[in-house]
ZADREN-7653 format. One record per residue (C-alpha): z, x, y; residue in one letter. Coordinates in steps of 0.5 Angstrom, whole numbers, plus 500, padded with zeros to 3 digits. Example, Ala and Ser with C-alpha at 12.3 -4.5 7.8 and 13.67 -1.06 7.14 Angstrom:
2
516525491A514527498S
// end
This chain:
728
500500500X498503507X503504512X502505520X504510524X503513531X498519532X502524535X497530534X497534540X491533545X488537550X488533557X481532560X480533567X476527570X472529577X468525582X462528584X458523589X452528589X450527582X443523583X438525577X438527570X437534573X443534576X447532570X443538566X445543571X452541572X453541564X450548563X454551569X461549567X459550559X458557561X465558564X470561559X476556557X471550558X470547551X465541553X463538560X459532561X456529567X456521568X450519572X452512573X459513575X458520578X463523574X464529571X469530565X471537563X475538556X478545557X480550551X487552549X489556555X482554558X479554565X484552571X482546575X480551581X475555577X472549575X471546582X469553585X463553580X461546582X461548589X457554588X452550585X452544590X456539587X463539590X468534586X475532587X479530581X481523580X485519575X481518568X482510569X481510576X474506577X475504584X473510588X466511586X465504590X468505596X465512598X460508604X454511601X451504600X452503608X450509610X443508606X442501609X443504616X438510614X433504612X434500618X433507623X427509618X424502619X424501626X421508627X415506622X414500626X413504632X409509629X404505626X403501632X401507636X397509630X393502630X391504637X388511634X385508629X382502633X378508637X382511642X380518644X381524648X387524652X390518650X389519643X393526644X398522648X399517642X400523637X405526641X409520642X409519635X411526634X417525638X419518634X418521627X422528628X429525630X427519625X426523619X431528621X436522621X434517615X431523611X438527611X439524604X433528601X434534605X441535604X441534597X434539596X437544600X444544596X440545590X435550593X441555596X444555589X437557585X436550582X431544582X433537583X429530584X430531592X426538592X419535591X421529596X423533601X418538601X413532601X416529607X416536610X409538609X407531612X410533618X408540619X401538617X401533623X405537628X399543627X394537628X397535634X398542637X391543636X388537638X386534631X383527630X388525624X395526624X400523618X406521622X406514620X405516613X411521613X416516617X413510612X414514606X421516608X422508609X420506602X423512599X430510602X429502600X428505593X434509593X438504596X436498591X437504586X444505588X446497589X443496582X447502579X453498582X452492579X451496572X458498572X461492575X465491568X468497570X470496577X472489575X477492570X479497576X481491580X486489575X490495575X497494578X499500583X506498584X511494580X519492581X524495577X530492574X536497576X542496571X546493577X540487577X538490583X530490584X526496587X519498588X516503583X509506583X506505577X505512575X513513575X514507570X516510563X518507556X524503556X524501564X525494565X520491570X520484573X514480573X513475578X509469577X502471580X502478578X499482572X503487568X502494570X503497563X504494556X511491555X515487551X518480554X526481554X528475559X525469561X519465559X512463562X505462561X500468561X493469562X491474556X483473557X482480558X485481551X483475547X477472551X480466551X482462558X487458555X494460557X499463552X506461552X511467551X518468551X523474549X520478544X513477545X509484547X504483552X498488554X497491561X492487565X495480563X496475568X503472569X502464571X508460571X515463571X518470572X519474566X523481565X519486560X521493558X515498558X513500552X508506554X506509560X500507564X496512562X496510555X496502556X491498553X488497560X487504561X484505554X479499556X477503562X477510559X472507553X467504558X467510563X465514557X459509555X454514557X457520554X454520547X448525545X444520541X436522540X434518546X439521551X437528548X429526550X431524557X435530558X430535556X425531560X429532566X430539565X422540565X421536570X422540577X418547574X412542571X411538577X411544582X406547578X402541578X402540585X400547586X394547581X392540585X392543591X388549589X383545585X382540591X381546596X376550591X372543591X372541598X374547602X378542606X386545606X388539609X385534604X388539599X395539602X395531603X393530595X398535593X404531597X402525593X403528587X409531589X412524590X409520585X411524579X419523579X423523573X428518575X425512571X426517565X433519567X435512568X432509561X438511557X444511561X443505565X442501559X448503555X452502561X450495562X451494554X458496555X459491560X456486556X460488550X466488554X465481556X465479549X471482548X468489544X470496547X465501546X467509546X460512547X452510548X451514541X455509537X450503540X444507537X447509531X450501530X443499531X440503525X445501520X443497513X450496510X457494512X463496508X469492509X477494508X480488506X487487508X488486516X480486516X477481512X484477512X489476517X493482516X499477515X500475508X505470506X510472500X510468494X517466491X521472489X523473482X530473481X533480483X540483483X543484490X543491490X535491489X534486494X537490499X534496497X527493497X529490504X531497507X524500505X520494507X523495514X521502514X513500514X508497518X504495513X502487513X505486506X511490508X512486514X512479510X517482505X522484510X521477514X523474507X529478506X536479510X536485514X538491510X545495511X543501507X542508509X536511507X534519506X528523506X524517508X516518507X510514508X504515504X498512507X494509502X500509497X506506500X513508503X519512499X526514500X533516497X538510497X544512494X542518491X536514487X529515489X525508490X518506492X515500495X507500495X501501490X503499483X499505480X503510485X510506484X509507476X509514477X517514477X518508473X518506465X511503466X506499469X508491470X502486470X501482476X498482483X501484490X505491491X510494487X518496488X522500483X528505483X526511479X527511472X527503472X523497471X517495476X518489480X512486482X511482489X506477489X503475496X498470498X492472504X488468509X481470511X481472518X477467523X470467522X470472516X465467512X460466518X460474520X458476513X453470512X450472519X449479517X447478510X441473513X439479517X438484511X445487512X449487505X456488505X461491500X469491500X473498499X480496498X486499496X489493493X489490486X482488483X484481482X486480489X480484492X476479487X479473490X477475497X470477495X468471491X470467498X466471502X460471497X460479497X458482490X460489490X467491491X471497489X479496489X485501488X482506493X485512496X483514503X479520499X476515495X473511501X471517504X467519497X464512497X461513504X459520503X455517496X452511501X450517506X447521500X443515498X440514504X444508507X447508514X454504513X458501518X465501516X470496519X477497518X484497521X490501517X492508517X489509511X482507514X482512519X479518515X474513513X472510520X471517522X467519516X462513517X455513520X459508525X465504525X469498528X476496528X480490531X485491536X491490531X489496528X494502528X493507534X490512529X485507527X483505534X482512536X477513530X473507531X467507535X468500537X474496538X474488538X479485542X478478539X481475532X475472530X470477526X464474530X465481534X461485528X455481528X455480535X456487537X450489532X445484535X447487542X446494539X439492536X437489543X440495547X435500542X429495544X431495552X431503551X425504548X422499553X425503559X422509556X415506555X415504562X417511565X411514560X406508562X408509570X407517569X400516565X397512570X400515577X399522575X392522574X391517580X395522585X391528582X384525583X386523590X386516589X394515591X396516598X403519600X406512602X403508595X406514591X413513595X413505593X410506586X416512585X421507587X418501583X419505577X426506577X428499580X424496574X428501569X434498572X432491572X430491565X436494563X440488566X437483562X442485557X447481561X443475560X447470555X448463553X454459552X457459545X458452542X464454539X467460536X465459529X458458531X457464535X456469530X450465528X447466535X442471537X442475543X438472548X431476549X
// end
């Protein structure tokens, strides 16, 4: 019988930094490459959508000052933030600054275009030269102010010896202005001030829309951040109330939660009664009545009356912090599509500048007109932007993470979505996963008082559902236990009055008894004495039948891997119409089965909850756990679903399939755009203005396509929802 325990393994603290200068895949690549070379840095991951950098130091690793200095050196200044704080990225004023720049560029573009119309209409001589000069006086300050986003970013990249997507944009605008100034100074008939200003205008529109759509893509994360409480009321031993910062809350501290306030940390109610809105956890808006003894997660809203609650965990380890951490790492996966996009972003800068140079040389050789050649080269620089390709994967993953969050499912990283979309088999644990995890104890056989007390004492030391059911039926023990040890997948043992006793798997208990006793349920025995069997009855988890059936209809077969007895496993398998089962498995046996499936070419999803499932969850192709799972189980799983209903499993798979389709569409859009735009620009058929519009439109199209994942339908009921397809 498996038992649950906390995961107390030592962990290296991650450093989370905010870097607003991250704008493209090239920025991500340069940051990760630079930090990876620092001694003492185990790994570094830049997040394009959140403009974040997560650094994992090695033991005795690099100091924060060293990391910040390196980021400053490569042109990406950063500041440290709380890993669970998602509010800072949306309050930096970038959207407002971009909007002001759009307004200035639009005003300048209108005036320069009016002057250009006069020239195009036939104005010549001194009139034409005057209009050119006035256009220059308007264009130069407008471009200097409105185009500073591109110039500052490009200069920051160039001064550190690297490239980003703003370098060709800044170069194109600068060349257009320089060419126009040259023509104005020499009395030329054609200038391109209108093109430079209008180009800046449309590029800024694209940058602003891209910024707003990324904000929308991460709305699920910022929405969670708004649920975080900054200050709470501590109840002093004297009964007095005093404010305390949420970071200062420690386990054991008693807090007063007034009506209308959210819980700052995970806590257990110790006084008072109220109704709570736990939609964050359950996905259901119906209030839940709570009283003393009820454990509540951080972020739950107290609705009707004040309650006192004792803190169970610090804010950094709270349920809300875990949710935000999972959402914030939605881009972190290194799946196949992410690697393709990263390589494309790294190759972009040298290839596009080489292409522009070859285009300039070709047109100059063909026409002898260096102005025409420069004009075409400028168009090539602008039109070939890797933004769409760089955004193809991360934006889709962030939107999918938000969609899953709305459905009550947490995702650790984007690569898990890619792996889930490719599964062909589902492997289920039984107790606590397919069943409710709260078995009922059948009438106990007659036993001596000493045996009953020993059984209750051992059961009280285990968190396994079967042990909790036994402990709930027996009087509280008053026995001292020595050398208590928990054996994941087997049970719990200890010395009681100098005699060894075991409670758990019958074959394990039989090792210290006079023989194996037939029957169902866990076993108990003193060393050298007869075995006592404890029959249990189980209830299927809500939606189990529908979930297994929905997956089977879509070609995903199921099997059960359980440590329980054959008869108990067979009963559950028969009710769920699962043909393949394996019983009395140890954690090692479960891993061996998953390895065998992998060797046979299968890609299995493992769904489990217990401490004994932890290794199997980590070893599977992809894995899921319910929120009721052990801490170690949740840490090992790629997805954690918050609802009690197993509808989350087929629903998450469908969203993963839909996300994979969206990512492929995004790649197709980006590749199609470049296949059409680059030849046209090289052939001289695209002006810089049209190139700017096309480049911005390609990025916006990719983000808009990803946002289609947010489309959802009203589910008629929890029981029917597993059968509903994710909308196209």
